[in-house]
ROMI-867858 format. One record per atom (N, C-alpha, C, CB): residue number from 1; chain; atom name; x, y, z. Coordinates in steps of 0.02 Angstrom, whole numbers, plus 32768, in hexadecimal, padded with zeros to 4 digits. Glycine has a CB too. Layout:
N
{NUM 'A' 'CA' {X Y Z}}
...
***
This chain:
116
{1 'A' 'N' {E355 F132 D1EB}}
{1 'A' 'CA' {E35B F0F5 D1C6}}
{1 'A' 'C' {E367 F109 D18D}}
{1 'A' 'CB' {E325 F0C8 D1C5}}
{2 'A' 'N' {E359 F13A D15D}}
{2 'A' 'CA' {E351 F142 D128}}
{2 'A' 'C' {E3A0 F148 D110}}
{2 'A' 'CB' {E31F F178 D11E}}
{3 'A' 'N' {E3D2 F16D D148}}
{3 'A' 'CA' {E40D F169 D135}}
{3 'A' 'C' {E43C F12A D13B}}
{3 'A' 'CB' {E422 F197 D151}}
{4 'A' 'N' {E41A F108 D16B}}
{4 'A' 'CA' {E437 F0BD D169}}
{4 'A' 'C' {E432 F08E D12D}}
{4 'A' 'CB' {E417 F098 D19E}}
{5 'A' 'N' {E3EB F09B D107}}
{5 'A' 'CA' {E3E4 F070 D0D2}}
{5 'A' 'C' {E414 F08A D0A3}}
{5 'A' 'CB' {E39E F06C D0B9}}
{6 'A' 'N' {E417 F0D6 D09C}}
{6 'A' 'CA' {E437 F0ED D060}}
{6 'A' 'C' {E485 F0DA D065}}
{6 'A' 'CB' {E42B F13C D055}}
{7 'A' 'N' {E4A0 F0DD D0A8}}
{7 'A' 'CA' {E4EB F0C0 D0B5}}
{7 'A' 'C' {E4E9 F072 D0A5}}
{7 'A' 'CB' {E506 F0CC D10B}}
{8 'A' 'N' {E4B1 F04B D0B7}}
{8 'A' 'CA' {E4B8 F000 D09C}}
{8 'A' 'C' {E4B9 EFFC D058}}
{8 'A' 'CB' {E483 EFD3 D0B1}}
{9 'A' 'N' {E494 F027 D02B}}
{9 'A' 'CA' {E499 F01A CFE6}}
{9 'A' 'C' {E4E1 F024 CFD6}}
{9 'A' 'CB' {E469 F046 CFBC}}
{10 'A' 'N' {E4FE F059 CFF7}}
{10 'A' 'CA' {E547 F06A CFDC}}
{10 'A' 'C' {E572 F02B CFEC}}
{10 'A' 'CB' {E56B F0B0 D003}}
{11 'A' 'N' {E569 F00E D021}}
{11 'A' 'CA' {E595 EFD3 D03C}}
{11 'A' 'C' {E590 EF9E D00B}}
{11 'A' 'CB' {E57E EFB6 D083}}
{12 'A' 'N' {E551 EF83 CFFE}}
{12 'A' 'CA' {E53E EF4F CFC4}}
{12 'A' 'C' {E54E EF62 CF7B}}
{12 'A' 'CB' {E4F3 EF42 CFC6}}
{13 'A' 'N' {E556 EF9B CF71}}
{13 'A' 'CA' {E572 EFB8 CF37}}
{13 'A' 'C' {E5C2 EFA9 CF2F}}
{13 'A' 'CB' {E563 F004 CF3B}}
{14 'A' 'N' {E5DE EFBB CF63}}
{14 'A' 'CA' {E624 EFB5 CF5B}}
{14 'A' 'C' {E637 EF74 CF69}}
{14 'A' 'CB' {E648 EFE2 CF83}}
{15 'A' 'N' {E60A EF3F CF8B}}
{15 'A' 'CA' {E620 EEF8 CF81}}
{15 'A' 'C' {E60F EED8 CF44}}
{15 'A' 'CB' {E608 EECF CFB2}}
{16 'A' 'N' {E5D4 EEF2 CF28}}
{16 'A' 'CA' {E5C7 EEDA CEEE}}
{16 'A' 'C' {E5F9 EEEE CEB0}}
{16 'A' 'CB' {E585 EEEC CEE4}}
{17 'A' 'N' {E616 EF2D CEB3}}
{17 'A' 'CA' {E646 EF3A CE88}}
{17 'A' 'C' {E688 EF10 CE93}}
{17 'A' 'CB' {E651 EF80 CE8A}}
{18 'A' 'N' {E6A1 EF09 CED1}}
{18 'A' 'CA' {E6DA EEDD CED6}}
{18 'A' 'C' {E6CC EE96 CEBD}}
{18 'A' 'CB' {E6F0 EEDA CF1E}}
{19 'A' 'N' {E694 EE88 CECD}}
{19 'A' 'CA' {E690 EE3D CEAD}}
{19 'A' 'C' {E697 EE3A CE60}}
{19 'A' 'CB' {E648 EE1B CEBE}}
{20 'A' 'N' {E673 EE6B CE48}}
{20 'A' 'CA' {E66D EE74 CDF5}}
{20 'A' 'C' {E6C3 EE78 CDDC}}
{20 'A' 'CB' {E63A EECB CDDC}}
{21 'A' 'N' {E6DD EE9A CE00}}
{21 'A' 'CA' {E72D EEA3 CDF6}}
{21 'A' 'C' {E75B EE5B CE04}}
{21 'A' 'CB' {E74A EEE2 CE31}}
{22 'A' 'N' {E746 EE40 CE2E}}
{22 'A' 'CA' {E76D EDFB CE46}}
{22 'A' 'C' {E755 EDC4 CE18}}
{22 'A' 'CB' {E75C EDE4 CE97}}
{23 'A' 'N' {E713 EDBA CE0C}}
{23 'A' 'CA' {E703 ED8D CDE3}}
{23 'A' 'C' {E704 ED99 CD9E}}
{23 'A' 'CB' {E6CF ED7A CDF2}}
{24 'A' 'N' {E70F EDD9 CD8B}}
{24 'A' 'CA' {E731 EDE2 CD39}}
{24 'A' 'C' {E777 EDDC CD38}}
{24 'A' 'CB' {E724 EE2C CD15}}
{25 'A' 'N' {E79B EDE6 CD5E}}
{25 'A' 'CA' {E7E4 EDCA CD63}}
{25 'A' 'C' {E7E9 ED7F CD66}}
{25 'A' 'CB' {E807 EDE4 CDA3}}
{26 'A' 'N' {E7CA ED66 CD96}}
{26 'A' 'CA' {E7D8 ED24 CD90}}
{26 'A' 'C' {E7A6 ECE7 CD6F}}
{26 'A' 'CB' {E7E6 ED16 CDCF}}
{27 'A' 'N' {E77C ECFA CD5D}}
{27 'A' 'CA' {E74B ECD2 CD38}}
{27 'A' 'C' {E749 ECE7 CCE7}}
{27 'A' 'CB' {E701 ECDE CD5B}}
{28 'A' 'N' {E748 ED2C CCDC}}
{28 'A' 'CA' {E742 ED3A CC97}}
{28 'A' 'C' {E78D ED3D CC70}}
{28 'A' 'CB' {E719 ED7E CC90}}
{29 'A' 'N' {E7AE ED72 CC89}}
{29 'A' 'CA' {E7EC ED76 CC63}}
{29 'A' 'C' {E820 ED4B CC79}}
{29 'A' 'CB' {E804 EDB5 CC63}}
{30 'A' 'N' {E81D ED1C CCA9}}
{30 'A' 'CA' {E84F ECEC CCAE}}
{30 'A' 'C' {E846 ECB6 CC7C}}
{30 'A' 'CB' {E851 ECD2 CCEF}}
{31 'A' 'N' {E80B ECAE CC5C}}
{31 'A' 'CA' {E802 EC7A CC1B}}
{31 'A' 'C' {E7F2 EC9F CBEE}}
{31 'A' 'CB' {E7CD EC41 CC1C}}
{32 'A' 'N' {E7F2 ECD6 CBE2}}
{32 'A' 'CA' {E7DA ECF4 CB94}}
{32 'A' 'C' {E81F ECF5 CB73}}
{32 'A' 'CB' {E7B1 ED4E CB93}}
{33 'A' 'N' {E820 ECEB CB3B}}
{33 'A' 'CA' {E857 ECFE CB06}}
{33 'A' 'C' {E84A ED32 CADC}}
{33 'A' 'CB' {E867 ECC8 CADB}}
{34 'A' 'N' {E862 ED66 CAE0}}
{34 'A' 'CA' {E851 EDAA CAB6}}
{34 'A' 'C' {E88E EDB8 CA8A}}
{34 'A' 'CB' {E843 EDF0 CAE9}}
{35 'A' 'N' {E897 EDC3 CA63}}
{35 'A' 'CA' {E8D6 EDCD CA3A}}
{35 'A' 'C' {E8CE EE19 CA10}}
{35 'A' 'CB' {E8DE ED87 CA01}}
{36 'A' 'N' {E8EF EE3C C9FE}}
{36 'A' 'CA' {E92B EE4D CA2A}}
{36 'A' 'C' {E93E EE57 CA6F}}
{36 'A' 'CB' {E93B EE78 CA1A}}
{37 'A' 'N' {E970 EE52 CA93}}
{37 'A' 'CA' {E970 EE51 CAE2}}
{37 'A' 'C' {E94C EEA8 CB00}}
{37 'A' 'CB' {E9D5 EE41 CB00}}
{38 'A' 'N' {E962 EED7 CAC6}}
{38 'A' 'CA' {E951 EF26 CACF}}
{38 'A' 'C' {E908 EF16 CADB}}
{38 'A' 'CB' {E963 EF60 CA89}}
{39 'A' 'N' {E8E2 EEEC CAAD}}
{39 'A' 'CA' {E898 EEF8 CAAC}}
{39 'A' 'C' {E87B EED0 CAEF}}
{39 'A' 'CB' {E875 EEDA CA62}}
{40 'A' 'N' {E8A0 EEA3 CB05}}
{40 'A' 'CA' {E886 EE80 CB44}}
{40 'A' 'C' {E88D EEBC CB88}}
{40 'A' 'CB' {E8BB EE31 CB52}}
{41 'A' 'N' {E8CD EECF CB83}}
{41 'A' 'CA' {E8DA EF07 CBB2}}
{41 'A' 'C' {E89F EF40 CBB5}}
{41 'A' 'CB' {E91F EF29 CB9D}}
{42 'A' 'N' {E890 EF50 CB70}}
{42 'A' 'CA' {E859 EF82 CB79}}
{42 'A' 'C' {E81B EF6F CB95}}
{42 'A' 'CB' {E849 EF9D CB3F}}
{43 'A' 'N' {E806 EF2B CB7B}}
{43 'A' 'CA' {E7D2 EF10 CB9C}}
{43 'A' 'C' {E7CF EF0B CBE0}}
{43 'A' 'CB' {E7C9 EEDC CB89}}
{44 'A' 'N' {E807 EEE4 CC05}}
{44 'A' 'CA' {E80B EEE5 CC41}}
{44 'A' 'C' {E7FE EF33 CC62}}
{44 'A' 'CB' {E84C EEC7 CC4E}}
{45 'A' 'N' {E80F EF5E CC4E}}
{45 'A' 'CA' {E819 EF9B CC69}}
{45 'A' 'C' {E7D1 EFB1 CC68}}
{45 'A' 'CB' {E84D EFC7 CC43}}
{46 'A' 'N' {E7AE EFB9 CC27}}
{46 'A' 'CA' {E769 EFCD CC2F}}
{46 'A' 'C' {E740 EFB0 CC50}}
{46 'A' 'CB' {E74E EFD2 CC02}}
{47 'A' 'N' {E73B EF62 CC5B}}
{47 'A' 'CA' {E720 EF4A CC85}}
{47 'A' 'C' {E71E EF5D CCC9}}
{47 'A' 'CB' {E72E EF1D CC7E}}
{48 'A' 'N' {E767 EF68 CCE5}}
{48 'A' 'CA' {E76E EF81 CD30}}
{48 'A' 'C' {E762 EFB9 CD31}}
{48 'A' 'CB' {E7A8 EF7D CD51}}
{49 'A' 'N' {E756 EFEB CCF9}}
{49 'A' 'CA' {E73B F02E CD03}}
{49 'A' 'C' {E6FA F039 CD1D}}
{49 'A' 'CB' {E73B F04F CCCB}}
{50 'A' 'N' {E6D8 F001 CD11}}
{50 'A' 'CA' {E685 EFFC CD27}}
{50 'A' 'C' {E68F EFE2 CD78}}
{50 'A' 'CB' {E64E EFB6 CCED}}
{51 'A' 'N' {E6BA EFCE CD8E}}
{51 'A' 'CA' {E6C8 EFA9 CDC9}}
{51 'A' 'C' {E6D1 EFE7 CDEB}}
{51 'A' 'CB' {E706 EF71 CDC9}}
{52 'A' 'N' {E707 F01D CDD9}}
{52 'A' 'CA' {E722 F04E CE03}}
{52 'A' 'C' {E6EC F080 CE06}}
{52 'A' 'CB' {E766 F06B CDEA}}
{53 'A' 'N' {E6BC F088 CDCC}}
{53 'A' 'CA' {E687 F0B6 CDD3}}
{53 'A' 'C' {E64D F09D CE07}}
{53 'A' 'CB' {E66A F0C1 CD8C}}
{54 'A' 'N' {E648 F061 CE06}}
{54 'A' 'CA' {E611 F04F CE3D}}
{54 'A' 'C' {E628 F057 CE82}}
{54 'A' 'CB' {E5F9 F003 CE38}}
{55 'A' 'N' {E671 F04D CE82}}
{55 'A' 'CA' {E679 F058 CED4}}
{55 'A' 'C' {E679 F0A0 CED7}}
{55 'A' 'CB' {E6C2 F037 CEFA}}
{56 'A' 'N' {E686 F0D0 CEAB}}
{56 'A' 'CA' {E682 F11E CEC0}}
{56 'A' 'C' {E62D F118 CED4}}
{56 'A' 'CB' {E699 F162 CE73}}
{57 'A' 'N' {E602 F100 CEA1}}
{57 'A' 'CA' {E5C1 F113 CEB2}}
{57 'A' 'C' {E5AA F0EF CF02}}
{57 'A' 'CB' {E591 F0FB CE70}}
{58 'A' 'N' {E5CB F0BA CF08}}
{58 'A' 'CA' {E5C4 F0AA CF5C}}
{58 'A' 'C' {E5DD F0DD CF84}}
{58 'A' 'CB' {E5EE F06A CF76}}
{59 'A' 'N' {E618 F0EB CF7E}}
{59 'A' 'CA' {E629 F129 CFA7}}
{59 'A' 'C' {E604 F167 CFA9}}
{59 'A' 'CB' {E663 F13E CF95}}
{60 'A' 'N' {E5E9 F175 CF78}}
{60 'A' 'CA' {E5B8 F1AF CF7E}}
{60 'A' 'C' {E576 F19B CF9D}}
{60 'A' 'CB' {E5A9 F1CC CF39}}
{61 'A' 'N' {E560 F163 CF9C}}
{61 'A' 'CA' {E519 F148 CFB5}}
{61 'A' 'C' {E52B F145 D004}}
{61 'A' 'CB' {E4FD F0F4 CF8F}}
{62 'A' 'N' {E56C F138 D014}}
{62 'A' 'CA' {E56F F136 D061}}
{62 'A' 'C' {E576 F180 D06D}}
{62 'A' 'CB' {E5AE F107 D082}}
{63 'A' 'N' {E59C F1A7 D055}}
{63 'A' 'CA' {E5A6 F1F8 D068}}
{63 'A' 'C' {E573 F218 D058}}
{63 'A' 'CB' {E5DC F21E D047}}
{64 'A' 'N' {E536 F206 D03C}}
{64 'A' 'CA' {E502 F22E D030}}
{64 'A' 'C' {E4E6 F249 D06E}}
{64 'A' 'CB' {E4D4 F20D D00B}}
{65 'A' 'N' {E4D9 F222 D098}}
{65 'A' 'CA' {E4AE F231 D0E2}}
{65 'A' 'C' {E4E3 F270 D0FD}}
{65 'A' 'CB' {E4AA F1DC D127}}
{66 'A' 'N' {E518 F263 D0F9}}
{66 'A' 'CA' {E54D F2A7 D130}}
{66 'A' 'C' {E542 F2D9 D102}}
{66 'A' 'CB' {E5B5 F29C D141}}
{67 'A' 'N' {E524 F2E8 D0C2}}
{67 'A' 'CA' {E526 F323 D0A0}}
{67 'A' 'C' {E4F0 F355 D0B8}}
{67 'A' 'CB' {E520 F315 D05A}}
{68 'A' 'N' {E4F4 F38D D0B7}}
{68 'A' 'CA' {E4C7 F3C0 D0DB}}
{68 'A' 'C' {E490 F3CB D0A0}}
{68 'A' 'CB' {E4F4 F40E D0F5}}
{69 'A' 'N' {E492 F3B2 D069}}
{69 'A' 'CA' {E469 F3C3 D034}}
{69 'A' 'C' {E427 F38E D027}}
{69 'A' 'CB' {E498 F3C8 CFF6}}
{70 'A' 'N' {E3FA F399 D029}}
{70 'A' 'CA' {E3BB F36A D015}}
{70 'A' 'C' {E3CA F35E CFC5}}
{70 'A' 'CB' {E365 F395 D025}}
{71 'A' 'N' {E3DA F38F CF9C}}
{71 'A' 'CA' {E3D9 F38D CF56}}
{71 'A' 'C' {E410 F365 CF47}}
{71 'A' 'CB' {E3DA F3CF CF33}}
{72 'A' 'N' {E44A F35D CF64}}
{72 'A' 'CA' {E47A F33E CF61}}
{72 'A' 'C' {E46F F2E8 CF63}}
{72 'A' 'CB' {E49F F35C CF92}}
{73 'A' 'N' {E464 F2EF CF98}}
{73 'A' 'CA' {E43E F2A9 CFAC}}
{73 'A' 'C' {E40A F27D CF75}}
{73 'A' 'CB' {E40D F2BE CFEE}}
{74 'A' 'N' {E3DD F2B1 CF5E}}
{74 'A' 'CA' {E3AB F29B CF2C}}
{74 'A' 'C' {E3D0 F28D CEE8}}
{74 'A' 'CB' {E373 F2D4 CF22}}
{75 'A' 'N' {E3F3 F2B8 CED5}}
{75 'A' 'CA' {E421 F2A2 CE99}}
{75 'A' 'C' {E449 F26B CE9B}}
{75 'A' 'CB' {E44C F2CF CE89}}
{76 'A' 'N' {E465 F262 CECC}}
{76 'A' 'CA' {E497 F228 CED8}}
{76 'A' 'C' {E46C F1E5 CED3}}
{76 'A' 'CB' {E4BF F22F CF26}}
{77 'A' 'N' {E438 F1EE CEF8}}
{77 'A' 'CA' {E40B F1A6 CEF8}}
{77 'A' 'C' {E3ED F197 CEB1}}
{77 'A' 'CB' {E3C5 F1AA CF30}}
{78 'A' 'N' {E3D4 F1D0 CE96}}
{78 'A' 'CA' {E3AF F1D2 CE5E}}
{78 'A' 'C' {E3DA F1BA CE1E}}
{78 'A' 'CB' {E394 F218 CE58}}
{79 'A' 'N' {E416 F1D2 CE1D}}
{79 'A' 'CA' {E454 F1C6 CDF3}}
{79 'A' 'C' {E475 F176 CDF8}}
{79 'A' 'CB' {E48D F1FE CE0E}}
{80 'A' 'N' {E47D F16D CE34}}
{80 'A' 'CA' {E496 F12C CE36}}
{80 'A' 'C' {E460 F0F3 CE39}}
{80 'A' 'CB' {E4C3 F129 CE70}}
{81 'A' 'N' {E425 F0FA CE48}}
{81 'A' 'CA' {E3E7 F0D9 CE3B}}
{81 'A' 'C' {E3DD F0C8 CDF5}}
{81 'A' 'CB' {E3B1 F100 CE51}}
{82 'A' 'N' {E3E5 F0EE CDD6}}
{82 'A' 'CA' {E3E5 F0DA CD80}}
{82 'A' 'C' {E415 F0BC CD6B}}
{82 'A' 'CB' {E3E5 F10E CD50}}
{83 'A' 'N' {E457 F0D0 CD76}}
{83 'A' 'CA' {E49D F0B1 CD68}}
{83 'A' 'C' {E496 F06B CD79}}
{83 'A' 'CB' {E4D9 F0D3 CD94}}
{84 'A' 'N' {E47F F05B CDC3}}
{84 'A' 'CA' {E487 F00B CDD7}}
{84 'A' 'C' {E43A EFEF CDC1}}
{84 'A' 'CB' {E499 EFFC CE38}}
{85 'A' 'N' {E40D F00B CDAB}}
{85 'A' 'CA' {E3C8 EFF2 CD94}}
{85 'A' 'C' {E3DD EFD4 CD4A}}
{85 'A' 'CB' {E389 F034 CD8F}}
{86 'A' 'N' {E3F5 F00A CD22}}
{86 'A' 'CA' {E40B EFEE CCE4}}
{86 'A' 'C' {E436 EFB3 CCE2}}
{86 'A' 'CB' {E42A F01B CCC4}}
{87 'A' 'N' {E470 EFBF CD04}}
{87 'A' 'CA' {E499 EF7D CD07}}
{87 'A' 'C' {E481 EF4C CD1A}}
{87 'A' 'CB' {E4CA EF7C CD27}}
{88 'A' 'N' {E44D EF42 CD5C}}
{88 'A' 'CA' {E430 EF0D CD6E}}
{88 'A' 'C' {E400 EEF0 CD2C}}
{88 'A' 'CB' {E40A EF1F CDAF}}
{89 'A' 'N' {E3DF EF17 CD0A}}
{89 'A' 'CA' {E3B0 EF05 CCDE}}
{89 'A' 'C' {E3DC EEE9 CC9E}}
{89 'A' 'CB' {E37E EF44 CCD0}}
{90 'A' 'N' {E412 EF07 CC92}}
{90 'A' 'CA' {E441 EEF0 CC5B}}
{90 'A' 'C' {E466 EEAB CC6F}}
{90 'A' 'CB' {E47B EF2A CC4C}}
{91 'A' 'N' {E466 EEA3 CCA4}}
{91 'A' 'CA' {E495 EE59 CCC3}}
{91 'A' 'C' {E461 EE2A CCC3}}
{91 'A' 'CB' {E4BB EE5C CD1C}}
{92 'A' 'N' {E419 EE43 CCCF}}
{92 'A' 'CA' {E3E3 EE09 CCE2}}
{92 'A' 'C' {E3D7 EDE5 CC8D}}
{92 'A' 'CB' {E389 EE35 CD0C}}
{93 'A' 'N' {E3C7 EE28 CC67}}
{93 'A' 'CA' {E3AF EE14 CC12}}
{93 'A' 'C' {E3F7 EDEC CBF7}}
{93 'A' 'CB' {E39D EE6D CBD4}}
{94 'A' 'N' {E427 EE00 CC07}}
{94 'A' 'CA' {E46F EDDF CBE3}}
{94 'A' 'C' {E47C ED9B CC02}}
{94 'A' 'CB' {E4BA EE11 CBF2}}
{95 'A' 'N' {E469 ED95 CC40}}
{95 'A' 'CA' {E474 ED47 CC62}}
{95 'A' 'C' {E43A ED24 CC62}}
{95 'A' 'CB' {E48C ED44 CCAE}}
{96 'A' 'N' {E3FE ED40 CC4F}}
{96 'A' 'CA' {E3B4 ED1A CC4F}}
{96 'A' 'C' {E3AE ED11 CC9C}}
{96 'A' 'CB' {E3B0 ECC6 CC20}}
{97 'A' 'N' {E3C1 ED3E CCC6}}
{97 'A' 'CA' {E3A6 ED3F CD03}}
{97 'A' 'C' {E3CD ED09 CD36}}
{97 'A' 'CB' {E35A ED31 CCFA}}
{98 'A' 'N' {E403 ECEE CD16}}
{98 'A' 'CA' {E419 ECB2 CD30}}
{98 'A' 'C' {E46D ECBF CD54}}
{98 'A' 'CB' {E414 EC78 CCEE}}
{99 'A' 'N' {E47B ED01 CD67}}
{99 'A' 'CA' {E4B6 ED1F CD7D}}
{99 'A' 'C' {E4A1 ED4F CDBD}}
{99 'A' 'CB' {E4D8 ED47 CD40}}
{100 'A' 'N' {E4B5 ED42 CDED}}
{100 'A' 'CA' {E49D ED62 CE29}}
{100 'A' 'C' {E4AD EDAC CE30}}
{100 'A' 'CB' {E4B8 ED3F CE63}}
{101 'A' 'N' {E4D7 EDCF CDF7}}
{101 'A' 'CA' {E4ED EDFF CDFF}}
{101 'A' 'C' {E4B3 EE3C CDF8}}
{101 'A' 'CB' {E523 EDFD CDD8}}
{102 'A' 'N' {E47A EE2B CDC8}}
{102 'A' 'CA' {E443 EE5A CDC4}}
{102 'A' 'C' {E422 EE5B CE0B}}
{102 'A' 'CB' {E40F EE45 CD8A}}
{103 'A' 'N' {E417 EE1F CE20}}
{103 'A' 'CA' {E3FB EE18 CE72}}
{103 'A' 'C' {E41F EE4F CE9A}}
{103 'A' 'CB' {E40F EDC7 CE99}}
{104 'A' 'N' {E466 EE48 CE9D}}
{104 'A' 'CA' {E483 EE72 CED3}}
{104 'A' 'C' {E48B EEC5 CEB1}}
{104 'A' 'CB' {E4D3 EE4C CEEC}}
{105 'A' 'N' {E478 EED4 CE88}}
{105 'A' 'CA' {E47C EF14 CE75}}
{105 'A' 'C' {E438 EF2A CE77}}
{105 'A' 'CB' {E49C EF1E CE35}}
{106 'A' 'N' {E404 EF07 CE7A}}
{106 'A' 'CA' {E3B8 EF12 CE87}}
{106 'A' 'C' {E3B1 EF30 CEC3}}
{106 'A' 'CB' {E38D EED4 CE87}}
{107 'A' 'N' {E3E4 EF06 CEF7}}
{107 'A' 'CA' {E3E2 EF21 CF36}}
{107 'A' 'C' {E3F6 EF55 CF3F}}
{107 'A' 'CB' {E3FA EF05 CF5D}}
{108 'A' 'N' {E42E EF68 CF1D}}
{108 'A' 'CA' {E442 EFB2 CF2A}}
{108 'A' 'C' {E40A EFE3 CF1C}}
{108 'A' 'CB' {E47E EFC7 CEFD}}
{109 'A' 'N' {E3ED EFD6 CEDD}}
{109 'A' 'CA' {E3AF F009 CECA}}
{109 'A' 'C' {E38A F00C CF01}}
{109 'A' 'CB' {E37F EFF4 CE8E}}
{110 'A' 'N' {E36B EFCF CF0A}}
{110 'A' 'CA' {E333 EFD4 CF50}}
{110 'A' 'C' {E341 EFE4 CF85}}
{110 'A' 'CB' {E314 EFA0 CF66}}
{111 'A' 'N' {E38A EFED CF99}}
{111 'A' 'CA' {E391 F007 CFDC}}
{111 'A' 'C' {E399 F05B CFDC}}
{111 'A' 'CB' {E3D2 EFE2 CFFD}}
{112 'A' 'N' {E3BA F06B CFA2}}
{112 'A' 'CA' {E3C6 F0C2 CF8B}}
{112 'A' 'C' {E384 F0D3 CF85}}
{112 'A' 'CB' {E3F3 F0D7 CF3C}}
{113 'A' 'N' {E348 F0AA CF68}}
{113 'A' 'CA' {E311 F0D2 CF57}}
{113 'A' 'C' {E2E7 F0CC CF9C}}
{113 'A' 'CB' {E2E9 F0B7 CF11}}
{114 'A' 'N' {E2F3 F09A CFCD}}
{114 'A' 'CA' {E2DC F0A2 D00F}}
{114 'A' 'C' {E2FD F0D2 D03D}}
{114 'A' 'CB' {E2DE F066 D02B}}
{115 'A' 'N' {E339 F0E5 D033}}
{115 'A' 'CA' {E35F F11C D055}}
{115 'A' 'C' {E34B F15F D039}}
{115 'A' 'CB' {E3AB F111 D04C}}
{116 'A' 'N' {E32F F16B D009}}
{116 'A' 'CA' {E322 F1AB CFD7}}
{116 'A' 'C' {E310 F1DA D005}}
{116 'A' 'CB' {E2E7 F1A3 CF9B}}
***
């Protein structure tokens, strides 16, 4: 059961990441006017770097039960619990709890902690 919870956290993490990336492109950068164009490109790439990093974290959460190392499992869960926890807190504070992102990231933290 622990393994399924951890893998579920990974799947949710990947879904949250993909939603983050798509909404960023369709809702934020589609309307934003940033000059010069190089700065706009830089902001888009930095924004999407978070998307890619979170997808990588989701893959690690899915793979953690398959590793033969309890230490690796614990470090992966602890590290990504902090990463998604801080992101959830920042999202909640920045949006005054009106955005669903903090709830989705909190689900990742809860599932990962349960699968620890």
